[in-house]
N, C-alpha and C positions, 0 to 999 in steps of 0.2 A: 504493499499499500503506499503510495507517494503522499507525504505530508506537504501542503502549501500553507505557510505562516505569513500573514499579513500584519505589518505594524499598524496598530491604530493609536499610537501615542499621539500627543497633541500636534507635534510638528508634522508627521504624516497624515493626520486628520484633516489639517489645513490644505494639504496638498493632494486630497481627494481619496483617502484610504477606503471611506465607505463606498465610492464609487467602483473601486478596484474589487472590493470584497463583494458587492452585487453584480459586477459584471463576472467574476469567477465563479459565483453561484450560478448564475445564468449559462456560463459555458459547460460547466461540469453538468448541469441538468441537461441541456441541449445535446450534449455528447453521450448521455448515459453511463457518466463515470462515477456515479456517487459512490459505487463499491471499490473504487480504485484509487480515490484521491479524498484525502481528509483536509478539510479546509478548517484553518484555525486562526485566531488573532492572539496578538502578544503586546504588550506594551515595549516602547523603546528597544530598537535593535542596535542602537548606539551609533547610526549614521544619518543624522537628521537632515544633513543638508544634500542628502542624496535621494531621499525619500520619494515617493512611497516605497519603503523596504518591503521586500518580499523573499522569504526562504523557500526553496524548493528543496526538501530534504535538508542539508546544510550548506546549499550553496546560495548565495545572496545576489538579489537582482534589484533594480530600480525600475519601478513601474509606474505609469500614470494612467488616469482613467481613459486617456485617448490611446494609450498602447497596450491595453489589458488584452484585446483580442489578438493582435500580433504576438504578443507574449505567450498567450495560451497556445496558438497555433506553432510559433517556432521553437519554444523552450519546453513547455507541459507536454504536448502531444508526442514529439519524439521520443522523449523519456520513457513513456509508457511502452514502448515498443510495438 
């Protein structure tokens, strides 16, 4: 099971973390991947200047509401094999 963790701390929240979470939820549902991806939230991942910070397993990415679909298609889906 892949774990995707989205920072919902104050800096990332201001940069659109809620929209990133909602986008990921919709993409996971649309692709019927609820049994393969665990989506979680966390507070401060320590790189506030690069937010919205997203961890895929233990690798860090910077995602915005505008790039969430591209991130999902180019980063998440290929890792599911």
